[in-house]
MIGUTI-779950 format. One record per residue (C-alpha): residue number from 1; x, y, z; residue in three letters. Coordinates in Angstrom, 2 decimals. Layout:
% MIGUTI-779950
     k         u         v         w     r
   NUM         X         Y         Z   ALA
...
***
This chain:
% MIGUTI-779950
     k         u         v         w     r
     1     -0.02      0.02     -0.02   MET
     2      1.41      3.40     -0.99   SER
     3      0.04      6.81     -0.15   THR
     4     -1.27      9.05     -2.81   CYS
     5      0.54     11.88     -1.21   GLY
     6      3.91     10.05     -1.77   GLN
     7      3.02      9.91     -5.52   ASN
     8      2.39     13.70     -5.56   GLY
     9     -1.28     13.38     -6.34   ARG
    10     -2.62     14.65     -3.08   GLY
    11     -2.28     13.57      0.51   CYS
    12     -5.85     12.87      1.59   SER
    13     -6.07      9.30      0.54   SER
    14     -4.55      5.87      0.34   LEU
    15     -4.28      4.01     -2.92   VAL
    16     -5.01      0.31     -2.52   THR
    17     -4.46     -2.45     -5.04   GLY
    18     -7.87     -1.90     -6.57   SER
    19     -9.59      1.06     -8.11   ASN
    20    -10.99      2.24     -4.76   GLU
    21     -9.52      4.88     -2.45   ILE
    22     -9.88      4.93      1.36   THR
    23     -9.87      8.50      2.64   PHE
    24     -7.81      9.46      5.64   CYS
    25     -9.45     11.28      8.64   GLU
    26     -8.29     14.62      7.25   ASN
    27    -10.50     14.43      4.20   THR
    28     -9.90     17.03      1.57   GLY
    29     -6.39     18.09      2.51   CYS
    30     -5.02     17.76     -1.09   TYR
    31     -4.05     20.89     -2.87   LYS
    32     -6.91     23.20     -4.12   LEU
    33     -9.60     21.06     -2.55   ASP
    34    -13.19     22.18     -2.95   THR
    35    -15.54     21.73     -0.04   TYR
    36    -18.75     20.07     -1.33   ASN
    37    -21.38     21.69      0.82   TYR
    38    -24.08     19.87     -1.20   LEU
    39    -22.84     16.34     -0.45   LYS
    40    -25.74     15.71      1.96   ASP
    41    -28.28     16.30     -0.78   ILE
    42    -29.34     13.00     -2.57   PRO
    43    -27.88     12.42     -6.00   GLU
    44    -31.34     12.24     -7.59   ASP
    45    -31.84     16.04     -6.84   PHE
    46    -28.35     17.16     -8.05   GLN
    47    -27.66     14.95    -11.01   HIS
    48    -24.78     16.14    -13.17   CYS
    49    -23.04     14.23    -15.92   ASP
    50    -19.88     16.30    -15.55   ILE
    51    -17.28     15.52    -12.90   VAL
    52    -14.09     17.26    -11.73   GLU
    53    -10.93     15.13    -11.92   VAL
    54     -7.65     16.09    -10.23   ARG
    55     -4.14     15.05    -11.51   PHE
    56     -0.77     16.03    -10.12   LYS
    57     -0.62     18.94     -7.70   ASN
    58     -2.81     21.81     -8.83   THR
    59     -3.95     20.50    -12.25   ARG
    60     -7.62     19.76    -12.53   LYS
    61     -9.97     18.97    -15.46   GLY
    62    -13.70     18.59    -16.16   TYR
    63    -14.93     15.52    -18.01   PHE
    64    -18.24     14.16    -19.15   LYS
    65    -19.45     10.77    -18.03   THR
    66    -22.29      8.55    -19.18   ASN
    67    -25.33      7.71    -17.11   ASN
    68    -24.30      4.11    -16.52   THR
    69    -21.05      5.02    -14.78   LEU
    70    -21.71      5.91    -11.25   LYS
    71    -18.77      7.83     -9.72   LEU
    72    -18.02      9.28     -6.36   LYS
    73    -15.22     11.35     -4.90   GLU
    74    -12.03      9.32     -4.56   GLY
    75    -12.57      7.00     -7.60   ASP
    76     -9.58      6.52     -9.87   ILE
    77    -10.69      6.94    -13.51   VAL
    78     -9.28      6.65    -16.93   ALA
    79    -10.09      9.77    -18.99   VAL
    80     -9.74     10.84    -22.55   GLU
    81     -6.43     12.54    -23.48   SER
    82     -4.42     13.27    -26.59   SER
    83     -2.90     10.88    -27.34   PRO
    84     -4.02      7.82    -25.36   GLY
    85     -5.67      8.09    -21.88   HIS
    86     -4.75      9.70    -18.57   ASP
    87     -5.43      8.55    -15.06   ILE
    88     -6.89     10.89    -12.44   GLY
    89     -8.86     10.92     -9.20   ILE
    90    -12.44     12.17     -9.01   VAL
    91    -12.38     15.28     -6.73   SER
    92    -15.91     16.62     -7.11   LEU
    93    -19.29     15.41     -8.27   THR
    94    -22.84     16.74     -8.43   GLY
    95    -24.29     20.17     -9.09   HIS
    96    -21.35     21.98     -7.54   LEU
    97    -19.15     20.96    -10.53   VAL
    98    -21.06     23.34    -12.86   LYS
    99    -20.67     26.10    -10.27   GLU
   100    -16.98     25.49    -10.19   GLN
   101    -16.86     25.74    -14.04   MET
   102    -18.66     29.10    -13.80   LYS
   103    -16.14     30.28    -11.26   LYS
   104    -13.27     29.33    -13.57   ALA
   105    -15.05     31.03    -16.59   ASN
   106    -15.11     27.74    -18.52   LEU
   107    -17.74     27.89    -21.24   LYS
   108    -17.43     24.53    -23.04   VAL
   109    -20.04     22.72    -25.00   ASP
   110    -20.81     19.36    -23.37   GLU
   111    -20.62     17.63    -26.72   ASN
   112    -17.03     18.83    -27.10   GLU
   113    -15.86     17.86    -23.60   MET
   114    -13.45     14.98    -23.09   LYS
   115    -14.99     11.83    -21.75   LYS
   116    -14.29      9.48    -18.84   ILE
   117    -13.69      5.99    -20.26   TYR
   118    -14.05      3.78    -17.21   ARG
   119    -12.97      3.27    -13.67   LYS
   120     -9.24      2.45    -13.74   ALA
   121     -8.36     -1.24    -13.88   LYS
   122     -5.54     -2.74    -11.80   PRO
   123     -3.37     -2.78    -15.01   THR
   124     -4.07      0.98    -15.51   ASP
   125     -3.08      1.64    -11.94   ILE
   126      0.18     -0.34    -12.29   ASP
   127      1.17      1.73    -15.34   LYS
   128      0.10      4.93    -13.55   TRP
   129      2.38      4.10    -10.59   ARG
   130      5.27      3.24    -12.81   ALA
   131      4.92      6.53    -14.69   ALA
   132      4.75      8.42    -11.40   ILE
   133      7.90      6.63    -10.07   ALA
   134      9.85      7.86    -13.11   ALA
   135      8.93     11.56    -12.83   GLU
   136     11.71     12.62    -10.37   HIS
   137     14.51     10.98    -12.33   ASN
   138     13.08     12.42    -15.56   THR
   139     13.16     15.95    -14.13   MET
   140     16.81     15.57    -12.96   ILE
   141     17.94     14.26    -16.33   GLU
   142     15.93     16.93    -18.23   SER
   143     17.66     19.63    -16.16   ARG
   144     21.02     18.27    -17.16   LYS
   145     20.02     18.24    -20.81   ILE
   146     18.72     21.86    -20.70   ALA
   147     21.97     22.89    -18.94   SER
   148     24.09     21.29    -21.65   SER
   149     22.22     23.24    -24.28   LEU
   150     22.83     26.52    -22.30   ASN
   151     19.17     27.32    -22.14   LEU
   152     18.20     30.13    -19.76   ASP
   153     15.29     28.16    -18.20   MET
   154     14.47     26.05    -15.14   LYS
   155     12.50     22.84    -15.31   ILE
   156     10.52     22.82    -12.08   GLY
   157      8.40     19.75    -12.41   ASP
   158      7.56     16.77    -14.67   VAL
   159      4.13     15.10    -14.93   GLU
   160      3.69     11.78    -16.88   TYR
   161      0.43     10.96    -18.43   GLN
   162     -1.31      7.99    -16.82   GLY
   163     -0.53      5.59    -19.70   ASP
   164      3.07      6.70    -19.82   GLY
   165      2.95      7.92    -23.47   THR
   166      3.31     11.65    -22.76   LYS
   167      5.12     13.88    -20.33   ALA
   168      4.45     17.46    -19.41   ILE
   169      7.58     19.53    -18.54   PHE
   170      6.76     22.60    -16.45   TYR
   171      9.44     25.33    -16.77   TYR
   172     10.23     28.88    -15.67   ILE
   173     11.98     31.38    -17.94   ALA
   174     12.24     35.15    -17.88   ASP
   175     12.58     35.46    -21.66   ASP
   176     11.36     33.47    -24.63   ARG
   177     13.24     30.19    -24.98   VAL
   178     13.86     28.27    -28.22   ASP
   179     13.54     24.63    -26.92   PHE
   180     13.13     22.89    -30.18   ARG
   181     16.46     21.15    -29.80   GLU
   182     15.62     20.33    -26.19   LEU
   183     12.30     18.61    -27.22   ILE
   184     14.31     16.45    -29.72   LYS
   185     16.79     15.36    -27.10   LYS
   186     14.12     14.73    -24.45   LEU
   187     12.11     12.59    -26.90   ALA
   188     15.15     10.58    -27.80   GLU
   189     16.13     10.04    -24.15   CYS
   190     12.68      9.22    -22.65   PHE
   191     10.79      7.91    -25.72   HIS
   192      7.60      9.73    -24.93   VAL
   193      5.73     12.62    -26.42   ARG
   194      6.93     15.89    -24.98   ILE
   195      4.85     18.90    -23.98   GLU
   196      6.45     22.05    -22.63   MET
   197      4.34     24.27    -20.40   LYS
   198      5.63     27.65    -19.07   GLN
   199      4.54     28.66    -15.53   ILE
   200      5.32     31.57    -13.32   GLY
   201      7.17     31.75    -10.03   ALA
   202      3.78     31.66     -8.10   ARG
   203      2.59     28.65    -10.03   GLN
   204      5.94     26.87     -9.24   GLU
   205      5.51     27.60     -5.57   ALA
   206      1.95     26.21     -5.73   GLY
   207      3.13     22.99     -7.33   ARG
   208      6.01     22.47     -4.96   ILE
   209      4.32     23.60     -1.83   GLY
   210      5.89     24.67      1.52   GLY
   211      5.32     26.48      4.76   ILE
   212      4.75     30.22      4.81   GLY
   213      5.96     32.77      7.39   ALA
   214      2.57     32.45      9.15   CYS
   215      3.35     28.76      9.90   GLY
   216      0.67     27.41      7.64   ARG
   217      0.84     25.76      4.18   GLU
   218      1.34     28.21      1.27   LEU
   219     -1.98     29.65      0.06   CYS
   220     -0.90     29.05     -3.54   CYS
   221     -0.78     25.32     -2.96   SER
   222     -3.90     24.99     -0.87   THR
   223     -6.62     27.53     -1.70   CYS
   224     -5.62     29.92     -4.50   ILE
   225     -6.63     28.77     -8.02   SER
   226     -6.46     32.15     -9.80   ASN
   227     -3.44     34.36     -9.16   PHE
   228     -4.25     38.08     -8.91   VAL
   229     -1.56     40.76     -9.34   SER
   230     -0.12     42.04     -6.09   VAL
   231      1.42     45.49     -5.95   THR
   232      3.15     47.60     -3.23   THR
   233      0.07     49.74     -2.94   ASN
   234     -1.56     46.90     -1.06   SER
   235      1.17     47.21      1.56   ALA
   236      0.98     50.98      1.62   ARG
   237     -2.77     51.05      2.24   PHE
   238     -2.32     48.77      5.17   GLN
   239      0.65     50.75      6.59   GLY
   240      3.03     47.79      6.22   VAL
   241      6.80     48.44      6.08   SER
   242      8.07     48.02      2.53   LEU
   243     10.79     45.64      3.54   ASN
   244     11.41     43.22      0.65   PRO
   245     12.63     40.52      2.99   GLN
   246      9.21     40.59      4.84   LYS
   247      6.95     41.25      1.85   LEU
   248      8.35     38.62     -0.55   ALA
   249      7.14     35.04     -0.37   GLY
   250      9.02     31.87     -1.12   GLN
   251      8.48     32.45     -4.81   CYS
   252     10.44     35.75     -4.59   GLY
   253      7.25     37.77     -5.47   LYS
   254      5.03     39.88     -3.28   LEU
   255      3.00     37.71     -0.84   LYS
   256     -0.52     36.92     -2.18   CYS
   257     -1.97     37.45      1.31   CYS
   258     -1.28     41.22      0.99   LEU
   259     -4.60     41.37     -1.01   ASN
   260     -6.63     39.60      1.59   TYR
   261     -7.36     42.59      3.86   GLU
   262     -6.69     45.54      1.59   VAL
   263    -10.38     45.99      0.76   ASP
   264    -11.22     46.33      4.48   ALA
   265     -8.53     48.96      4.91   TYR
   266     -9.77     50.87      1.73   LEU
   267    -13.29     50.85      3.05   ASP
   268    -12.21     52.04      6.50   ALA
   269    -10.09     54.98      5.00   GLN
   270    -12.86     56.32      2.75   GLU
   271    -13.56     59.36      5.01   ASP
   272     -9.88     59.83      6.03   PHE
   273     -8.33     63.22      5.22   PRO
   274     -5.44     63.52      2.77   ASP
   275     -2.19     62.75      4.59   THR
   276     -0.25     65.10      2.33   ASP
   277     -1.94     68.14      3.80   ILE
   278      0.03     69.58      6.71   PRO
   279     -1.78     71.00      9.79   LEU
   280     -1.18     74.64     10.27   GLN
   281     -0.59     75.58     13.90   THR
   282      0.89     78.63     15.69   GLU
   283      3.93     76.44     16.59   ALA
   284      4.48     75.72     12.86   GLY
   285      3.13     73.20     10.34   PRO
   286      2.62     69.62     11.56   ALA
   287      3.19     66.71      9.16   TYR
   288      1.61     63.29      9.04   HIS
   289      3.76     60.37     10.27   GLN
   290      1.47     57.38     10.84   LYS
   291     -2.08     56.19     10.63   THR
   292     -3.83     53.56     12.70   ASP
   293     -6.71     52.74     10.39   VAL
   294     -9.02     50.80     12.57   PHE
   295     -8.51     52.85     15.71   ARG
   296     -9.05     55.95     13.58   ARG
   297     -5.95     57.68     14.92   LEU
   298     -3.37     59.80     13.11   MET
   299      0.07     60.84     14.34   TRP
   300      1.59     64.29     13.39   PHE
   301      5.00     65.76     14.00   SER
   302      6.40     69.28     13.66   TYR
   303      9.41     67.80     11.85   ASP
   304      8.59     66.38      8.52   GLN
   305     11.42     63.82      8.55   HIS
   306     11.91     63.04     12.20   THR
   307      9.09     61.92     14.52   PRO
   308      9.67     64.48     17.30   MET
   309      7.00     66.28     19.40   ASP
   310      4.41     63.74     18.29   ILE
   311      0.73     64.38     18.71   ALA
   312     -1.94     61.73     18.20   CYS
   313     -5.26     63.00     16.88   LEU
   314     -8.54     61.41     16.02   SER
   315     -9.67     61.49     12.35   VAL
   316    -12.58     63.78     13.19   GLU
   317    -10.13     66.25     14.94   LYS
   318     -7.74     66.24     11.92   VAL
   319    -10.69     67.06      9.63   LYS
   320    -11.82     69.79     11.91   GLU
   321     -8.31     71.44     11.92   ILE
   322     -8.08     71.17      8.10   ILE
   323    -11.47     72.89      7.86   GLY
   324    -10.19     75.71     10.18   LEU
   325     -6.99     76.02      8.10   ASN
   326     -8.96     76.53      4.92   LYS
   327    -10.67     79.48      6.68   GLN
   328     -7.26     80.94      7.51   GLY
   329     -7.42     79.97     11.10   ILE
   330     -4.47     78.33     12.79   LYS
   331     -4.88     76.27     15.99   VAL
   332     -2.61     77.00     18.92   LYS
   333     -1.19     73.48     19.52   LYS
   334     -2.00     69.90     18.70   LEU
   335     -3.39     68.11     21.73   GLU
   336     -3.02     64.35     21.76   SER
   337     -5.97     61.97     22.44   VAL
   338     -6.11     60.70     26.07   GLU
   339     -5.00     57.20     26.90   ASN
   340     -2.68     56.86     23.93   VAL
   341      0.96     55.99     24.30   ASP
   342      2.55     58.66     22.18   VAL
   343      6.06     57.43     22.98   LYS
   344      5.48     54.22     21.12   SER
   345      5.38     56.31     17.88   MET
   346      9.04     57.17     18.41   LEU
   347      9.92     53.50     17.54   GLU
   348      8.01     53.78     14.25   TYR
   349     10.05     54.27     11.08   VAL
   350      8.24     55.79      8.11   ASN
   351      9.30     53.87      4.95   VAL
   352      6.68     55.27      2.64   GLY
   353      9.38     56.68      0.36   SER
   354     10.99     53.30     -0.15   GLU
   355      9.28     52.31     -3.43   GLU
   356     11.65     49.82     -5.00   SER
   357     11.59     46.23     -3.68   LEU
   358     14.66     45.49     -5.73   THR
   359     16.75     48.37     -4.33   ARG
   360     19.19     45.95     -2.78   PHE
   361     20.00     44.18     -6.00   GLU
   362     22.47     46.75     -7.17   ASP
   363     24.40     46.52     -3.87   LYS
   364     24.40     42.64     -4.22   ILE
   365     25.60     42.89     -7.83   ALA
   366     28.43     45.24     -6.85   ASP
   367     29.57     43.02     -3.91   ALA
   368     31.50     40.50     -6.03   PRO
   369     33.30     43.42     -7.80   LYS
   370     34.37     44.87     -4.45   LYS
   371     35.56     41.53     -3.17   VAL
   372     37.62     40.88     -6.39   ASN
   373     39.14     44.37     -6.12   LYS
   374     40.06     43.66     -2.52   HIS
   375     41.72     40.34     -3.44   ILE
   376     43.63     42.02     -6.37   HIS
   377     45.07     44.64     -4.00   LYS
   378     46.03     41.99     -1.52   LYS
   379     47.85     39.97     -4.20   ASN
   380     49.74     43.07     -5.35   ARG
   381     50.98     43.68     -1.78   ARG
   382     52.37     40.15     -1.73   ARG
***
């Protein structure tokens, strides 16, 4: 008995010698699982001849089945592919499948959909396991071949088709790559049909998986199916320090979770005054330093660059002072809100001007030059 997780097809089930799967207690813990909240409804009331089938890691597909083939979640099935057939695991059945297709914006004619041939036979599962066992070695060898051809690309994963006649090579590349010679060599080496599929850094992290800074599994490998662009504005709206070491995920890009709460911050700041407007007082202009969005507090300092003589005001008070300034009236002095630790503001560092998350790259690139120059001077002294 071998676990499905060891084969890279998910970790929620055990593959036995037949075409049945016995789920573990932690049902649904494979990547991009969909909770079927309609599973308690009888099948007669949610009949659907389309099922969702999952393959390696985050790859899923939708296939049409006939009325005589009764399938349930966890069944191993042989599905139509080009060429031959593929082996997958049924991950969702019933009416919720069509809702998932709408969510993924898939508008496919049912007559044109690929079909499920049958439940996998023991011989099909044996071929499937043999193909899975060859994936890691194939990836290592393919990397060596790509390196010998001096191709600027990284092969991150390999997925064999269930019948072993085709292999999908997932690769990452910054620029366009001419891999025609690579395909020839891979076909000669592995004697299968080759398909190259380019993925991004986030997709690679989702396929490989890992543990995030929060201590939980990466969102890209557990719950995110559509990757939305993440910008530094999401961090600015939340008052997060623009530190590239803290904002970057394991993929090297901005963390996807920065988008989770940004809408709540934007809604909360709808009636906030413009932070670029200084408050005019008799002691001089006071400049914005920090905002606590959900406590509706704003910190101001008489020095634009150094947080000194800090005053903490409520949003309503700031709007009142700005209104007086527009009338040409200056307030005497900014009075902080009671029961607020103003001294804690002195530990705050405003990094709003740090826009580039790659500002350390130039220093890193120049480091080898400085080291080589130092070695050269040392050799001359000798």
